[in-house]
C-alpha positions as CSV (number, residue, x, y, z in Angstrom):
1,M,-35.8,21.0,-13.9
2,K,-32.6,22.6,-15.0
3,N,-31.8,23.7,-11.4
4,I,-32.5,20.1,-10.1
5,L,-30.1,18.7,-12.7
6,S,-27.4,21.2,-11.9
7,F,-27.8,20.4,-8.2
8,V,-27.5,16.6,-8.9
9,L,-24.4,17.2,-11.0
10,L,-22.8,19.3,-8.2
11,I,-23.5,16.6,-5.6
12,F,-22.0,14.0,-7.9
13,S,-18.9,16.1,-8.5
14,L,-18.4,16.7,-4.8
15,L,-18.7,13.0,-4.1
16,S,-16.3,12.1,-6.9
17,F,-13.8,14.6,-5.5
18,S,-13.9,13.2,-2.0
19,Q,-13.5,9.6,-3.1
20,T,-9.9,8.4,-2.7
21,K,-8.2,5.3,-4.1
22,I,-5.1,4.0,-2.5
23,L,-2.9,1.2,-3.8
24,S,-0.4,-1.0,-2.0
25,W,2.3,-3.0,-3.8
26,N,5.3,-5.1,-2.7
27,L,7.6,-4.3,-5.7
28,E,10.2,-7.0,-5.1
29,N,13.7,-5.8,-4.8
30,F,12.7,-2.3,-6.1
31,G,15.9,-0.6,-7.1
32,K,18.4,-0.2,-9.9
33,S,17.5,-3.7,-11.3
34,K,14.2,-2.3,-12.6
35,S,14.6,-1.2,-16.2
36,E,13.1,1.9,-17.9
37,V,10.5,-0.4,-19.6
38,E,9.6,-2.0,-16.2
39,L,9.3,1.4,-14.5
40,N,7.0,2.5,-17.3
41,F,4.8,-0.6,-16.9
42,I,4.6,0.0,-13.1
43,A,3.7,3.7,-13.7
44,N,0.9,2.8,-16.1
45,T,-0.4,0.2,-13.6
46,V,-0.7,2.7,-10.7
47,L,-1.7,5.8,-12.7
48,D,-5.3,5.9,-11.8
49,Y,-4.8,5.8,-8.0
50,D,-4.3,8.7,-5.6
51,I,-1.7,7.3,-3.1
52,I,0.7,4.5,-3.7
53,A,2.3,2.6,-0.9
54,I,5.4,0.6,-1.9
55,Q,7.2,-2.1,0.1
56,E,10.6,-3.7,-0.5
57,V,12.5,-0.7,-1.8
58,V,16.2,-1.5,-1.8
59,A,17.9,0.0,1.3
60,G,21.2,0.7,-0.4
61,Y,22.0,2.8,-3.4
62,G,19.4,2.5,-6.1
63,G,16.2,2.2,-4.1
64,A,15.4,5.8,-3.4
65,Q,16.7,6.7,-6.9
66,A,14.2,4.2,-8.5
67,I,11.3,5.8,-6.5
68,A,12.4,9.2,-7.8
69,K,12.5,7.9,-11.3
70,L,9.1,6.3,-11.0
71,S,7.7,9.6,-9.7
72,A,9.3,11.4,-12.6
73,I,7.7,9.0,-15.1
74,L,4.3,9.5,-13.5
75,N,4.7,13.3,-13.7
76,E,5.1,12.9,-17.5
77,K,1.7,11.3,-17.7
78,G,-0.6,14.2,-17.0
79,S,-0.9,14.6,-13.2
80,K,1.5,16.1,-10.6
81,W,2.9,13.5,-8.2
82,N,5.2,13.8,-5.2
83,Y,7.0,11.1,-3.1
84,I,8.7,10.3,0.1
85,V,11.1,7.4,0.9
86,S,11.8,6.1,4.4
87,D,15.2,5.6,5.9
88,P,16.4,2.0,5.9
89,T,14.6,-0.1,8.5
90,S,16.6,-1.0,11.6
91,S,17.0,-4.7,10.9
92,S,20.2,-6.2,9.8
93,S,21.7,-5.0,6.5
94,Y,20.6,-8.2,4.8
95,K,16.9,-7.7,5.7
96,A,16.9,-3.9,5.8
97,E,14.6,-2.2,3.3
98,R,13.0,1.2,2.7
99,Y,9.3,2.0,2.2
100,A,7.9,4.7,-0.1
101,F,4.7,6.7,-0.7
102,I,3.9,8.4,-4.0
103,W,0.8,10.6,-4.3
104,K,-1.2,12.9,-6.6
105,T,-0.8,16.4,-5.2
106,S,-4.3,17.3,-6.5
107,T,-5.9,14.7,-4.2
108,A,-3.6,14.3,-1.1
109,K,-1.3,16.6,0.8
110,L,1.4,15.2,3.1
111,Q,1.0,16.6,6.7
112,G,4.1,16.9,8.9
113,N,6.9,14.4,8.9
114,S,6.7,10.7,8.0
115,W,8.4,8.3,10.4
116,L,9.5,4.7,11.0
117,E,7.9,3.4,14.1
118,K,10.7,3.0,16.6
119,K,8.8,1.8,19.7
120,Y,8.8,-1.8,18.6
121,H,11.9,-1.8,16.4
122,S,13.5,-4.6,18.5
123,E,10.4,-6.8,18.1
124,I,9.7,-6.0,14.4
125,D,12.5,-6.5,11.9
126,R,11.2,-3.9,9.4
127,E,9.3,-1.5,11.5
128,P,6.3,0.1,9.8
129,Y,6.4,3.5,8.1
130,F,3.8,6.1,9.0
131,A,2.7,9.1,6.8
132,T,-0.3,11.3,7.4
133,F,-2.2,12.7,4.4
134,E,-4.8,15.4,4.2
135,I,-7.7,14.5,1.9
136,G,-10.5,17.1,1.6
137,K,-9.7,18.7,4.9
138,K,-9.7,15.3,6.7
139,T,-6.7,13.2,7.5
140,I,-5.7,9.5,7.3
141,T,-2.4,8.0,8.5
142,L,-1.1,5.2,6.3
143,V,1.0,2.5,8.0
144,N,3.2,0.9,5.4
145,F,4.5,-2.6,6.4
146,H,6.5,-5.6,5.2
147,A,6.5,-8.5,7.6
148,I,9.2,-11.2,8.0
149,T,8.6,-14.3,5.8
150,K,6.0,-16.9,6.6
151,N,8.6,-19.5,7.8
152,K,9.8,-17.0,10.4
153,Q,6.3,-16.5,11.8
154,P,5.2,-13.0,10.9
155,E,2.5,-13.2,13.6
156,T,5.2,-12.6,16.2
157,E,5.6,-9.1,14.7
158,I,2.0,-8.4,13.8
159,K,0.8,-9.0,17.3
160,Y,2.3,-5.6,18.2
161,F,0.0,-3.8,15.8
162,K,-2.9,-4.0,18.3
163,F,-1.0,-1.4,20.4
164,L,-0.6,1.2,17.7
165,P,-4.2,2.6,17.7
166,V,-3.6,3.1,21.5
167,E,-0.2,4.7,20.9
168,Y,-1.8,7.1,18.3
169,P,-5.4,7.7,19.5
170,N,-5.8,10.9,17.5
171,L,-4.7,9.4,14.2
172,N,-7.0,7.7,11.7
173,L,-4.7,4.7,11.1
174,V,-4.9,2.5,8.0
175,F,-2.6,-0.6,8.0
176,M,-1.4,-1.8,4.6
177,G,1.2,-3.9,3.0
178,D,2.6,-7.4,2.8
179,F,1.9,-9.2,6.1
180,N,3.1,-12.6,4.9
181,C,0.0,-13.8,6.8
182,P,-3.7,-14.3,5.9
183,Q,-6.2,-11.9,7.4
184,S,-8.0,-14.9,8.8
185,H,-5.1,-15.5,11.3
186,T,-6.1,-15.0,14.9
187,V,-3.2,-12.5,15.3
188,F,-5.5,-9.9,13.6
189,N,-8.4,-10.5,16.0
190,P,-7.4,-7.7,18.5
191,L,-7.4,-5.2,15.6
192,K,-10.8,-6.6,14.3
193,K,-12.3,-6.4,17.8
194,S,-11.2,-2.7,18.0
195,G,-13.2,-1.9,14.8
196,Y,-10.8,-2.7,12.0
197,T,-11.6,-4.9,9.0
198,A,-9.7,-6.2,6.0
199,I,-10.5,-5.0,2.5
200,L,-9.8,-8.5,1.0
201,Q,-11.1,-11.9,2.2
202,N,-9.7,-15.2,1.0
203,Q,-7.8,-13.4,-1.8
204,K,-4.3,-14.7,-2.8
205,T,-1.9,-11.9,-3.7
206,S,1.5,-13.5,-4.4
207,L,2.6,-15.2,-7.6
208,K,3.4,-18.8,-8.1
209,Q,6.5,-19.9,-10.0
210,K,4.2,-21.3,-12.7
211,C,0.5,-21.2,-13.3
212,K,-1.2,-24.5,-12.5
213,N,-4.8,-25.8,-12.7
214,D,-5.9,-23.8,-9.6
215,G,-4.4,-20.6,-11.0
216,C,-1.4,-18.3,-10.8
217,L,-1.6,-17.0,-7.3
218,A,0.0,-18.7,-4.3
219,S,-0.8,-17.0,-0.9
220,E,-3.1,-14.6,0.9
221,F,-0.4,-12.1,2.1
222,D,-1.2,-8.5,1.1
223,N,-4.1,-6.6,2.6
224,I,-5.3,-3.3,3.9
225,F,-7.0,-2.9,7.3
226,Y,-9.2,0.2,8.0
227,K,-11.5,1.3,10.8
228,T,-15.1,1.1,9.7
229,S,-16.1,4.0,11.9
230,S,-13.5,6.3,10.2
231,L,-13.7,5.3,6.5
232,D,-16.7,4.6,4.3
233,Y,-15.8,1.5,2.1
234,K,-16.6,2.1,-1.6
235,N,-14.7,-0.7,-3.4
236,S,-11.5,-2.8,-3.4
237,G,-9.7,-5.3,-5.4
238,I,-6.5,-6.6,-7.0
239,I,-4.7,-5.9,-10.3
240,S,-3.7,-9.1,-12.1
241,F,-0.8,-7.4,-13.9
242,Y,0.8,-10.8,-14.7
243,Q,-1.9,-11.4,-17.4
244,N,-0.1,-8.8,-19.5
245,F,2.9,-11.2,-19.8
246,N,3.5,-14.4,-21.7
247,S,4.7,-16.2,-18.5
248,L,4.9,-15.8,-14.8
249,Q,8.7,-15.8,-15.2
250,E,8.5,-12.5,-17.2
251,A,5.8,-11.0,-14.8
252,R,8.0,-11.8,-11.8
253,K,10.6,-9.4,-13.1
254,I,8.1,-6.7,-12.1
255,S,7.3,-8.4,-8.7
256,D,6.3,-11.6,-7.1
257,H,3.2,-9.8,-5.6
258,I,0.2,-8.2,-7.3
259,P,-1.0,-4.7,-6.3
260,I,-4.1,-4.4,-4.1
261,W,-6.4,-1.3,-3.9
262,F,-9.0,0.3,-1.7
263,E,-11.5,3.0,-2.7
264,F,-13.2,5.0,0.2
265,F,-14.6,8.2,1.6
266,V,-13.1,9.7,4.8
267,K,-16.0,10.2,7.2
């Protein structure tokens, strides 16, 4: 009986170890405007996840520095974290941004160099940012993305994503970020037909200016798309961080988007 119990505990611990939780968050205008208190709030919000993908990092001075500061705060909270920040995207200086990844070194290991996808930089204002992580001797490549705003038709950019699995046939791509477009849009159909699915369905992720009768969330913009043959879905959801504030005006100092998360096993 004791041997059986030990075996069950061993299996459980192995499964727990191989389980990974990633989080994606558009942290509006993430740079020197974020205070120490706000950075601490963000750190406490993402603390229980393994890899954090951040969009809308300020391209100029202050953006990369704020990511370094956030990583330093996380390192003070019990686990060892590392981070990378992209170069500014190649769009005009007004629209240019950086992306970032922050990860727990005990769970994930960065493989090789990260890169901004240059092939479609003329067609995509803020070209996606790729980084490959080793998790339990298997790898995933996270594709961090922030599309142009809804009124500028983000589907004109997203349509090029169907070519990326063909461009990188040996990579286990996971598309994540702020698409400014719902997953139900037909522009995602080619990805879905090639085996990808969205973790969230009919889930709004951006904040309204004020909470109304139908809630505090405005639009279904943020999502994560993964290939069902490559990752084993465990769980997913959102973090309604704004509920910790007295008003949406206060919450929006953190961001106008909520974080989304995905828990999975790499097959």
